[in-house]
PyMOL Python script that loads the backbone (N, CA, C, O; Angstrom):
from pymol import cmd

cmd.read_pdbstr("""\
ATOM      1  N   MET A   1     220.975 177.274  75.588  1.00  0.00           N
ATOM      2  CA  MET A   1     221.979 177.463  74.577  1.00  0.00           C
ATOM      3  C   MET A   1     221.293 177.556  73.218  1.00  0.00           C
ATOM      4  O   MET A   1     220.481 176.706  72.852  1.00  0.00           O
ATOM      5  N   SER A   2     221.632 178.586  72.496  1.00  0.00           N
ATOM      6  CA  SER A   2     221.108 178.755  71.153  1.00  0.00           C
ATOM      7  C   SER A   2     221.835 177.800  70.216  1.00  0.00           C
ATOM      8  O   SER A   2     223.036 177.569  70.360  1.00  0.00           O
ATOM      9  N   SER A   3     221.112 177.258  69.272  1.00  0.00           N
ATOM     10  CA  SER A   3     221.767 176.331  68.344  1.00  0.00           C
ATOM     11  C   SER A   3     221.382 176.669  66.914  1.00  0.00           C
ATOM     12  O   SER A   3     220.360 177.304  66.654  1.00  0.00           O
ATOM     13  N   ASN A   4     222.217 176.233  66.009  1.00  0.00           N
ATOM     14  CA  ASN A   4     222.004 176.423  64.583  1.00  0.00           C
ATOM     15  C   ASN A   4     221.997 175.058  63.917  1.00  0.00           C
ATOM     16  O   ASN A   4     222.546 174.090  64.443  1.00  0.00           O
ATOM     17  N   VAL A   5     221.376 174.998  62.769  1.00  0.00           N
ATOM     18  CA  VAL A   5     221.286 173.749  62.024  1.00  0.00           C
ATOM     19  C   VAL A   5     222.391 173.722  60.976  1.00  0.00           C
ATOM     20  O   VAL A   5     222.640 174.711  60.286  1.00  0.00           O
ATOM     21  N   LEU A   6     223.046 172.571  60.871  1.00  0.00           N
ATOM     22  CA  LEU A   6     224.086 172.354  59.866  1.00  0.00           C
ATOM     23  C   LEU A   6     223.750 171.062  59.143  1.00  0.00           C
ATOM     24  O   LEU A   6     223.515 170.030  59.772  1.00  0.00           O
ATOM     25  N   SER A   7     223.728 171.122  57.844  1.00  0.00           N
ATOM     26  CA  SER A   7     223.433 169.934  57.045  1.00  0.00           C
ATOM     27  C   SER A   7     224.734 169.428  56.439  1.00  0.00           C
ATOM     28  O   SER A   7     225.540 170.215  55.943  1.00  0.00           O
ATOM     29  N   LEU A   8     224.939 168.112  56.479  1.00  0.00           N
ATOM     30  CA  LEU A   8     226.149 167.553  55.888  1.00  0.00           C
ATOM     31  C   LEU A   8     225.874 166.174  55.328  1.00  0.00           C
ATOM     32  O   LEU A   8     224.915 165.505  55.709  1.00  0.00           O
ATOM     33  N   ARG A   9     226.733 165.768  54.419  1.00  0.00           N
ATOM     34  CA  ARG A   9     226.626 164.444  53.814  1.00  0.00           C
ATOM     35  C   ARG A   9     227.673 163.546  54.452  1.00  0.00           C
ATOM     36  O   ARG A   9     228.833 163.930  54.605  1.00  0.00           O
ATOM     37  N   LEU A  10     227.250 162.350  54.820  1.00  0.00           N
ATOM     38  CA  LEU A  10     228.145 161.370  55.423  1.00  0.00           C
ATOM     39  C   LEU A  10     228.226 160.137  54.539  1.00  0.00           C
ATOM     40  O   LEU A  10     227.254 159.781  53.872  1.00  0.00           O
ATOM     41  N   PRO A  11     229.376 159.489  54.533  1.00  0.00           N
ATOM     42  CA  PRO A  11     229.437 158.193  53.844  1.00  0.00           C
ATOM     43  C   PRO A  11     228.446 157.227  54.503  1.00  0.00           C
ATOM     44  O   PRO A  11     228.170 157.322  55.699  1.00  0.00           O
ATOM     45  N   LYS A  12     227.927 156.316  53.716  1.00  0.00           N
ATOM     46  CA  LYS A  12     226.914 155.382  54.211  1.00  0.00           C
ATOM     47  C   LYS A  12     227.402 154.638  55.451  1.00  0.00           C
ATOM     48  O   LYS A  12     226.653 154.492  56.417  1.00  0.00           O
ATOM     49  N   ALA A  13     228.641 154.169  55.435  1.00  0.00           N
ATOM     50  CA  ALA A  13     229.175 153.401  56.569  1.00  0.00           C
ATOM     51  C   ALA A  13     229.231 154.253  57.839  1.00  0.00           C
ATOM     52  O   ALA A  13     228.946 153.763  58.932  1.00  0.00           O
ATOM     53  N   THR A  14     229.594 155.509  57.694  1.00  0.00           N
ATOM     54  CA  THR A  14     229.655 156.404  58.859  1.00  0.00           C
ATOM     55  C   THR A  14     228.262 156.641  59.419  1.00  0.00           C
ATOM     56  O   THR A  14     228.064 156.630  60.634  1.00  0.00           O
ATOM     57  N   LYS A  15     227.300 156.854  58.534  1.00  0.00           N
ATOM     58  CA  LYS A  15     225.914 157.070  58.973  1.00  0.00           C
ATOM     59  C   LYS A  15     225.383 155.834  59.680  1.00  0.00           C
ATOM     60  O   LYS A  15     224.684 155.950  60.687  1.00  0.00           O
ATOM     61  N   GLU A  16     225.701 154.663  59.170  1.00  0.00           N
ATOM     62  CA  GLU A  16     225.250 153.422  59.811  1.00  0.00           C
ATOM     63  C   GLU A  16     225.861 153.271  61.201  1.00  0.00           C
ATOM     64  O   GLU A  16     225.175 152.880  62.145  1.00  0.00           O
ATOM     65  N   ARG A  17     227.140 153.579  61.325  1.00  0.00           N
ATOM     66  CA  ARG A  17     227.798 153.507  62.640  1.00  0.00           C
ATOM     67  C   ARG A  17     227.144 154.475  63.616  1.00  0.00           C
ATOM     68  O   ARG A  17     226.897 154.133  64.772  1.00  0.00           O
ATOM     69  N   LEU A  18     226.870 155.668  63.149  1.00  0.00           N
ATOM     70  CA  LEU A  18     226.234 156.679  63.992  1.00  0.00           C
ATOM     71  C   LEU A  18     224.837 156.238  64.406  1.00  0.00           C
ATOM     72  O   LEU A  18     224.453 156.385  65.567  1.00  0.00           O
ATOM     73  N   ASP A  19     224.089 155.706  63.474  1.00  0.00           N
ATOM     74  CA  ASP A  19     222.740 155.218  63.784  1.00  0.00           C
ATOM     75  C   ASP A  19     222.781 154.059  64.777  1.00  0.00           C
ATOM     76  O   ASP A  19     221.954 153.991  65.686  1.00  0.00           O
ATOM     77  N   ASN A  20     223.736 153.153  64.609  1.00  0.00           N
ATOM     78  CA  ASN A  20     223.866 152.022  65.537  1.00  0.00           C
ATOM     79  C   ASN A  20     224.202 152.502  66.940  1.00  0.00           C
ATOM     80  O   ASN A  20     223.616 152.033  67.916  1.00  0.00           O
ATOM     81  N   LEU A  21     225.133 153.427  67.046  1.00  0.00           N
ATOM     82  CA  LEU A  21     225.504 153.968  68.351  1.00  0.00           C
ATOM     83  C   LEU A  21     224.311 154.661  69.002  1.00  0.00           C
ATOM     84  O   LEU A  21     224.057 154.497  70.195  1.00  0.00           O
ATOM     85  N   SER A  22     223.600 155.418  68.217  1.00  0.00           N
ATOM     86  CA  SER A  22     222.427 156.122  68.717  1.00  0.00           C
ATOM     87  C   SER A  22     221.370 155.141  69.221  1.00  0.00           C
ATOM     88  O   SER A  22     220.772 155.359  70.274  1.00  0.00           O
ATOM     89  N   ALA A  23     221.142 154.075  68.482  1.00  0.00           N
ATOM     90  CA  ALA A  23     220.152 153.070  68.885  1.00  0.00           C
ATOM     91  C   ALA A  23     220.588 152.338  70.150  1.00  0.00           C
ATOM     92  O   ALA A  23     219.772 152.086  71.037  1.00  0.00           O
ATOM     93  N   GLN A  24     221.875 151.995  70.233  1.00  0.00           N
ATOM     94  CA  GLN A  24     222.384 151.269  71.403  1.00  0.00           C
ATOM     95  C   GLN A  24     222.299 152.102  72.678  1.00  0.00           C
ATOM     96  O   GLN A  24     222.029 151.571  73.755  1.00  0.00           O
ATOM     97  N   THR A  25     222.528 153.387  72.555  1.00  0.00           N
ATOM     98  CA  THR A  25     222.585 154.247  73.746  1.00  0.00           C
ATOM     99  C   THR A  25     221.296 155.021  73.987  1.00  0.00           C
ATOM    100  O   THR A  25     221.127 155.669  75.021  1.00  0.00           O
ATOM    101  N   ARG A  26     220.399 154.944  73.025  1.00  0.00           N
ATOM    102  CA  ARG A  26     219.133 155.687  73.103  1.00  0.00           C
ATOM    103  C   ARG A  26     219.368 157.190  73.265  1.00  0.00           C
ATOM    104  O   ARG A  26     218.626 157.884  73.958  1.00  0.00           O
ATOM    105  N   ARG A  27     220.406 157.658  72.615  1.00  0.00           N
ATOM    106  CA  ARG A  27     220.699 159.094  72.591  1.00  0.00           C
ATOM    107  C   ARG A  27     220.643 159.543  71.139  1.00  0.00           C
ATOM    108  O   ARG A  27     220.968 158.767  70.240  1.00  0.00           O
ATOM    109  N   PRO A  28     220.239 160.774  70.899  1.00  0.00           N
ATOM    110  CA  PRO A  28     220.170 161.257  69.515  1.00  0.00           C
ATOM    111  C   PRO A  28     221.547 161.271  68.849  1.00  0.00           C
ATOM    112  O   PRO A  28     222.557 161.563  69.490  1.00  0.00           O
ATOM    113  N   ALA A  29     221.571 160.959  67.582  1.00  0.00           N
ATOM    114  CA  ALA A  29     222.822 160.982  66.829  1.00  0.00           C
ATOM    115  C   ALA A  29     223.453 162.368  66.875  1.00  0.00           C
ATOM    116  O   ALA A  29     224.678 162.494  66.856  1.00  0.00           O
ATOM    117  N   SER A  30     222.634 163.398  66.934  1.00  0.00           N
ATOM    118  CA  SER A  30     223.159 164.769  66.957  1.00  0.00           C
ATOM    119  C   SER A  30     224.055 165.022  68.165  1.00  0.00           C
ATOM    120  O   SER A  30     224.966 165.848  68.095  1.00  0.00           O
ATOM    121  N   VAL A  31     223.808 164.324  69.266  1.00  0.00           N
ATOM    122  CA  VAL A  31     224.652 164.474  70.456  1.00  0.00           C
ATOM    123  C   VAL A  31     226.075 164.041  70.131  1.00  0.00           C
ATOM    124  O   VAL A  31     227.034 164.725  70.486  1.00  0.00           O
ATOM    125  N   TYR A  32     226.208 162.911  69.458  1.00  0.00           N
ATOM    126  CA  TYR A  32     227.535 162.388  69.132  1.00  0.00           C
ATOM    127  C   TYR A  32     228.227 163.229  68.065  1.00  0.00           C
ATOM    128  O   TYR A  32     229.437 163.444  68.124  1.00  0.00           O
ATOM    129  N   VAL A  33     227.463 163.697  67.103  1.00  0.00           N
ATOM    130  CA  VAL A  33     228.041 164.545  66.061  1.00  0.00           C
ATOM    131  C   VAL A  33     228.550 165.843  66.679  1.00  0.00           C
ATOM    132  O   VAL A  33     229.655 166.288  66.369  1.00  0.00           O
ATOM    133  N   ARG A  34     227.755 166.448  67.547  1.00  0.00           N
ATOM    134  CA  ARG A  34     228.151 167.703  68.198  1.00  0.00           C
ATOM    135  C   ARG A  34     229.397 167.497  69.063  1.00  0.00           C
ATOM    136  O   ARG A  34     230.336 168.289  68.996  1.00  0.00           O
ATOM    137  N   GLU A  35     229.407 166.424  69.883  1.00  0.00           N
ATOM    138  CA  GLU A  35     230.564 166.146  70.743  1.00  0.00           C
ATOM    139  C   GLU A  35     231.823 165.900  69.912  1.00  0.00           C
ATOM    140  O   GLU A  35     232.892 166.422  70.227  1.00  0.00           O
ATOM    141  N   ALA A  36     231.691 165.112  68.862  1.00  0.00           N
ATOM    142  CA  ALA A  36     232.848 164.795  68.020  1.00  0.00           C
ATOM    143  C   ALA A  36     233.378 166.052  67.333  1.00  0.00           C
ATOM    144  O   ALA A  36     234.590 166.255  67.252  1.00  0.00           O
ATOM    145  N   LEU A  37     232.483 166.884  66.845  1.00  0.00           N
ATOM    146  CA  LEU A  37     232.892 168.107  66.163  1.00  0.00           C
ATOM    147  C   LEU A  37     233.579 169.071  67.123  1.00  0.00           C
ATOM    148  O   LEU A  37     234.591 169.679  66.774  1.00  0.00           O
ATOM    149  N   GLU A  38     233.033 169.214  68.329  1.00  0.00           N
ATOM    150  CA  GLU A  38     233.643 170.104  69.317  1.00  0.00           C
ATOM    151  C   GLU A  38     235.039 169.620  69.704  1.00  0.00           C
ATOM    152  O   GLU A  38     235.965 170.425  69.804  1.00  0.00           O
ATOM    153  N   GLU A  39     235.199 168.316  69.924  1.00  0.00           N
ATOM    154  CA  GLU A  39     236.522 167.771  70.261  1.00  0.00           C
ATOM    155  C   GLU A  39     237.499 167.965  69.109  1.00  0.00           C
ATOM    156  O   GLU A  39     238.655 168.330  69.323  1.00  0.00           O
ATOM    157  N   TYR A  40     237.036 167.721  67.892  1.00  0.00           N
ATOM    158  CA  TYR A  40     237.897 167.879  66.725  1.00  0.00           C
ATOM    159  C   TYR A  40     238.329 169.331  66.564  1.00  0.00           C
ATOM    160  O   TYR A  40     239.500 169.607  66.300  1.00  0.00           O
ATOM    161  N   LEU A  41     237.394 170.254  66.722  1.00  0.00           N
ATOM    162  CA  LEU A  41     237.740 171.667  66.598  1.00  0.00           C
ATOM    163  C   LEU A  41     238.721 172.097  67.682  1.00  0.00           C
ATOM    164  O   LEU A  41     239.651 172.855  67.407  1.00  0.00           O
ATOM    165  N   ASP A  42     238.525 171.620  68.913  1.00  0.00           N
ATOM    166  CA  ASP A  42     239.477 171.919  69.994  1.00  0.00           C
ATOM    167  C   ASP A  42     240.877 171.444  69.620  1.00  0.00           C
ATOM    168  O   ASP A  42     241.852 172.179  69.774  1.00  0.00           O
ATOM    169  N   ASP A  43     240.969 170.221  69.130  1.00  0.00           N
ATOM    170  CA  ASP A  43     242.271 169.667  68.747  1.00  0.00           C
ATOM    171  C   ASP A  43     242.894 170.444  67.594  1.00  0.00           C
ATOM    172  O   ASP A  43     244.092 170.726  67.608  1.00  0.00           O
ATOM    173  N   LEU A  44     242.093 170.786  66.605  1.00  0.00           N
ATOM    174  CA  LEU A  44     242.599 171.510  65.445  1.00  0.00           C
ATOM    175  C   LEU A  44     243.056 172.912  65.826  1.00  0.00           C
ATOM    176  O   LEU A  44     244.089 173.381  65.347  1.00  0.00           O
ATOM    177  N   GLU A  45     242.296 173.582  66.683  1.00  0.00           N
ATOM    178  CA  GLU A  45     242.705 174.910  67.152  1.00  0.00           C
ATOM    179  C   GLU A  45     244.012 174.823  67.929  1.00  0.00           C
ATOM    180  O   GLU A  45     244.888 175.670  67.754  1.00  0.00           O
ATOM    181  N   ASP A  46     244.156 173.814  68.785  1.00  0.00           N
ATOM    182  CA  ASP A  46     245.405 173.613  69.529  1.00  0.00           C
ATOM    183  C   ASP A  46     246.570 173.379  68.574  1.00  0.00           C
ATOM    184  O   ASP A  46     247.656 173.924  68.768  1.00  0.00           O
ATOM    185  N   TYR A  47     246.343 172.578  67.554  1.00  0.00           N
ATOM    186  CA  TYR A  47     247.393 172.285  66.583  1.00  0.00           C
ATOM    187  C   TYR A  47     247.875 173.564  65.902  1.00  0.00           C
ATOM    188  O   TYR A  47     249.078 173.813  65.828  1.00  0.00           O
ATOM    189  N   TYR A  48     246.942 174.372  65.406  1.00  0.00           N
ATOM    190  CA  TYR A  48     247.337 175.584  64.694  1.00  0.00           C
ATOM    191  C   TYR A  48     247.988 176.602  65.620  1.00  0.00           C
ATOM    192  O   TYR A  48     248.902 177.314  65.206  1.00  0.00           O
ATOM    193  N   LEU A  49     247.535 176.680  66.858  1.00  0.00           N
ATOM    194  CA  LEU A  49     248.174 177.560  67.830  1.00  0.00           C
ATOM    195  C   LEU A  49     249.613 177.109  68.084  1.00  0.00           C
ATOM    196  O   LEU A  49     250.525 177.935  68.129  1.00  0.00           O
ATOM    197  N   ALA A  50     249.818 175.809  68.249  1.00  0.00           N
ATOM    198  CA  ALA A  50     251.163 175.272  68.467  1.00  0.00           C
ATOM    199  C   ALA A  50     252.046 175.496  67.241  1.00  0.00           C
ATOM    200  O   ALA A  50     253.223 175.829  67.379  1.00  0.00           O
ATOM    201  N   ALA A  51     251.494 175.317  66.056  1.00  0.00           N
ATOM    202  CA  ALA A  51     252.266 175.527  64.830  1.00  0.00           C
ATOM    203  C   ALA A  51     252.693 176.988  64.700  1.00  0.00           C
ATOM    204  O   ALA A  51     253.821 177.272  64.298  1.00  0.00           O
ATOM    205  N   GLU A  52     251.796 177.913  65.040  1.00  0.00           N
ATOM    206  CA  GLU A  52     252.135 179.338  65.004  1.00  0.00           C
ATOM    207  C   GLU A  52     253.231 179.663  66.009  1.00  0.00           C
ATOM    208  O   GLU A  52     254.154 180.417  65.704  1.00  0.00           O
ATOM    209  N   GLU A  53     253.130 179.095  67.204  1.00  0.00           N
ATOM    210  CA  GLU A  53     254.137 179.353  68.233  1.00  0.00           C
ATOM    211  C   GLU A  53     255.484 178.764  67.827  1.00  0.00           C
ATOM    212  O   GLU A  53     256.520 179.392  68.044  1.00  0.00           O
ATOM    213  N   LEU A  54     255.485 177.583  67.250  1.00  0.00           N
ATOM    214  CA  LEU A  54     256.730 176.979  66.784  1.00  0.00           C
ATOM    215  C   LEU A  54     257.381 177.851  65.714  1.00  0.00           C
ATOM    216  O   LEU A  54     258.596 178.046  65.722  1.00  0.00           O
ATOM    217  N   GLU A  55     256.582 178.366  64.808  1.00  0.00           N
ATOM    218  CA  GLU A  55     257.105 179.258  63.770  1.00  0.00           C
ATOM    219  C   GLU A  55     257.708 180.515  64.398  1.00  0.00           C
ATOM    220  O   GLU A  55     258.765 180.979  63.972  1.00  0.00           O
ATOM    221  N   ALA A  56     257.034 181.063  65.411  1.00  0.00           N
ATOM    222  CA  ALA A  56     257.544 182.259  66.092  1.00  0.00           C
ATOM    223  C   ALA A  56     258.858 181.960  66.808  1.00  0.00           C
ATOM    224  O   ALA A  56     259.768 182.789  66.803  1.00  0.00           O
ATOM    225  N   ILE A  57     258.962 180.796  67.415  1.00  0.00           N
ATOM    226  CA  ILE A  57     260.205 180.404  68.099  1.00  0.00           C
ATOM    227  C   ILE A  57     261.334 180.270  67.090  1.00  0.00           C
ATOM    228  O   ILE A  57     262.430 180.787  67.308  1.00  0.00           O
ATOM    229  N   ARG A  58     261.074 179.584  65.999  1.00  0.00           N
ATOM    230  CA  ARG A  58     262.104 179.384  64.970  1.00  0.00           C
ATOM    231  C   ARG A  58     262.540 180.701  64.337  1.00  0.00           C
ATOM    232  O   ARG A  58     263.696 180.853  63.942  1.00  0.00           O
ATOM    233  N   ALA A  59     261.609 181.655  64.242  1.00  0.00           N
ATOM    234  CA  ALA A  59     261.923 182.956  63.644  1.00  0.00           C
ATOM    235  C   ALA A  59     262.529 183.918  64.662  1.00  0.00           C
ATOM    236  O   ALA A  59     262.910 185.035  64.311  1.00  0.00           O
ATOM    237  N   GLY A  60     262.617 183.492  65.910  1.00  0.00           N
ATOM    238  CA  GLY A  60     263.198 184.347  66.942  1.00  0.00           C
ATOM    239  C   GLY A  60     262.243 185.392  67.491  1.00  0.00           C
ATOM    240  O   GLY A  60     262.677 186.327  68.165  1.00  0.00           O
ATOM    241  N   ARG A  61     260.960 185.256  67.220  1.00  0.00           N
ATOM    242  CA  ARG A  61     259.962 186.212  67.715  1.00  0.00           C
ATOM    243  C   ARG A  61     259.402 185.819  69.076  1.00  0.00           C
ATOM    244  O   ARG A  61     258.665 186.591  69.690  1.00  0.00           O
ATOM    245  N   SER A  62     259.744 184.633  69.549  1.00  0.00           N
ATOM    246  CA  SER A  62     259.245 184.142  70.825  1.00  0.00           C
ATOM    247  C   SER A  62     260.397 183.489  71.568  1.00  0.00           C
ATOM    248  O   SER A  62     261.185 182.750  70.977  1.00  0.00           O
ATOM    249  N   LYS A  63     260.494 183.758  72.856  1.00  0.00           N
ATOM    250  CA  LYS A  63     261.594 183.232  73.664  1.00  0.00           C
ATOM    251  C   LYS A  63     261.167 181.938  74.339  1.00  0.00           C
ATOM    252  O   LYS A  63     260.007 181.769  74.717  1.00  0.00           O
ATOM    253  N   THR A  64     262.113 181.039  74.481  1.00  0.00           N
ATOM    254  CA  THR A  64     261.873 179.805  75.218  1.00  0.00           C
ATOM    255  C   THR A  64     262.698 179.834  76.497  1.00  0.00           C
ATOM    256  O   THR A  64     263.681 180.567  76.604  1.00  0.00           O
ATOM    257  N   TYR A  65     262.285 179.031  77.453  1.00  0.00           N
ATOM    258  CA  TYR A  65     262.964 178.972  78.744  1.00  0.00           C
ATOM    259  C   TYR A  65     263.251 177.521  79.092  1.00  0.00           C
ATOM    260  O   TYR A  65     262.417 176.641  78.879  1.00  0.00           O
ATOM    261  N   SER A  66     264.435 177.285  79.626  1.00  0.00           N
ATOM    262  CA  SER A  66     264.781 175.935  80.064  1.00  0.00           C
ATOM    263  C   SER A  66     264.083 175.652  81.389  1.00  0.00           C
ATOM    264  O   SER A  66     263.605 176.566  82.061  1.00  0.00           O
ATOM    265  N   LEU A  67     264.032 174.378  81.752  1.00  0.00           N
ATOM    266  CA  LEU A  67     263.440 174.003  83.033  1.00  0.00           C
ATOM    267  C   LEU A  67     264.197 174.670  84.174  1.00  0.00           C
ATOM    268  O   LEU A  67     263.593 175.126  85.145  1.00  0.00           O
ATOM    269  N   GLY A  68     265.515 174.724  84.057  1.00  0.00           N
ATOM    270  CA  GLY A  68     266.326 175.372  85.087  1.00  0.00           C
ATOM    271  C   GLY A  68     265.978 176.842  85.257  1.00  0.00           C
ATOM    272  O   GLY A  68     265.914 177.341  86.380  1.00  0.00           O
ATOM    273  N   GLU A  69     265.752 177.538  84.146  1.00  0.00           N
ATOM    274  CA  GLU A  69     265.379 178.956  84.212  1.00  0.00           C
ATOM    275  C   GLU A  69     264.020 179.135  84.887  1.00  0.00           C
ATOM    276  O   GLU A  69     263.839 180.049  85.690  1.00  0.00           O
ATOM    277  N   VAL A  70     263.086 178.281  84.567  1.00  0.00           N
ATOM    278  CA  VAL A  70     261.751 178.373  85.166  1.00  0.00           C
ATOM    279  C   VAL A  70     261.826 178.091  86.658  1.00  0.00           C
ATOM    280  O   VAL A  70     261.226 178.810  87.457  1.00  0.00           O
ATOM    281  N   LYS A  71     262.557 177.051  87.040  1.00  0.00           N
ATOM    282  CA  LYS A  71     262.709 176.726  88.467  1.00  0.00           C
ATOM    283  C   LYS A  71     263.349 177.885  89.221  1.00  0.00           C
ATOM    284  O   LYS A  71     262.900 178.247  90.309  1.00  0.00           O
ATOM    285  N   ALA A  72     264.393 178.464  88.645  1.00  0.00           N
ATOM    286  CA  ALA A  72     265.076 179.585  89.298  1.00  0.00           C
ATOM    287  C   ALA A  72     264.139 180.776  89.431  1.00  0.00           C
ATOM    288  O   ALA A  72     264.107 181.424  90.477  1.00  0.00           O
ATOM    289  N   ASP A  73     263.385 181.067  88.394  1.00  0.00           N
ATOM    290  CA  ASP A  73     262.460 182.197  88.422  1.00  0.00           C
ATOM    291  C   ASP A  73     261.378 182.009  89.480  1.00  0.00           C
ATOM    292  O   ASP A  73     260.916 182.980  90.079  1.00  0.00           O
ATOM    293  N   LEU A  74     260.976 180.765  89.708  1.00  0.00           N
ATOM    294  CA  LEU A  74     259.936 180.466  90.698  1.00  0.00           C
ATOM    295  C   LEU A  74     260.513 180.185  92.085  1.00  0.00           C
ATOM    296  O   LEU A  74     259.771 179.907  93.027  1.00  0.00           O
ATOM    297  N   GLY A  75     261.823 180.260  92.201  1.00  0.00           N
ATOM    298  CA  GLY A  75     262.457 180.000  93.490  1.00  0.00           C
ATOM    299  C   GLY A  75     262.430 178.540  93.877  1.00  0.00           C
ATOM    300  O   GLY A  75     262.377 178.211  95.062  1.00  0.00           O
ATOM    301  N   LEU A  76     262.467 177.667  92.902  1.00  0.00           N
ATOM    302  CA  LEU A  76     262.402 176.228  93.164  1.00  0.00           C
ATOM    303  C   LEU A  76     263.746 175.554  92.939  1.00  0.00           C
ATOM    304  O   LEU A  76     263.798 174.357  92.656  1.00  0.00           O
ATOM    305  N   ASP A  77     264.821 176.300  93.060  1.00  0.00           N
ATOM    306  CA  ASP A  77     266.152 175.727  92.867  1.00  0.00           C
ATOM    307  C   ASP A  77     266.384 174.596  93.846  1.00  0.00           C
ATOM    308  O   ASP A  77     265.936 174.642  94.992  1.00  0.00           O
ATOM    309  N   ASP A  78     267.084 173.588  93.383  1.00  0.00           N
ATOM    310  CA  ASP A  78     267.396 172.434  94.248  1.00  0.00           C
ATOM    311  C   ASP A  78     268.350 172.811  95.337  1.00  0.00           C
ATOM    312  O   ASP A  78     268.720 171.967  96.153  1.00  0.00           O
TER     313      ASP A  78
END
""", "prot")
cmd.dss("prot")
cmd.show_as("cartoon", "prot")
cmd.util.cbc("prot")
cmd.orient("prot")
């Protein structure tokens, strides 16, 4: 996997927490920063996608389906 370098400033307390975790687990701090950033970006992308879809629903540009409609469409009627 190709990687790029990103430089950032952290509050002292955050850096200390990261250093402590790294020392306790004997894993590089960059592993935790990368994992945390990837999870955060996934969550943020999901949030904005959901917000866009909600806006489309409210504006009438996207249709919603009830559970009953989905069950009927899939042939799962009771």
